[in-house]
C-alpha positions, 0 to 999 in steps of 0.5 A: 907138848905144846912147845913141841907142837910149836917147834914142829909148826915153826920147822914146817913153816921154814920148810914151806918158805924155803920151797917157795923161795926155791920155786920162785928162783927156779921160775927165773931160771926157766924163763931163759932155759925153757924148751925154746932155748937156743945154743947160747942158752941151753935147755934144761930139758931131760936133765936130772936134778943132780946134773942141773945142780952140778952144772950150777955149782961148776958155773958158780965156782968158775968165776966168770963175769957173765950175767949167769955167773953174777946171778949164781953167786947169790945162792948158797949150795943148799939153795942151788940144790933146791932150785935144781930139784924144782927145775928137774920137775918143772914142766916148762923145761921138760 
């Protein structure tokens, strides 16, 4: 029973760490993609998590050389999904 408790505790800590990392990455995104964004930096206002995720994945796969293209390559698909979920709920972009 103790081993099960330790395993569950470890999984919970890993989940909390992943959520913290996603929130940290999302805060970087919302710095540019907030309500005051312009035409060159689109706002994320009103977009669903799925729409944000799809746009991020398309950007990652497009192979461009902009700053955004270079940044997105640092994240795997699961991290992108988590970041999109945080951004869709972020009051700074809503």
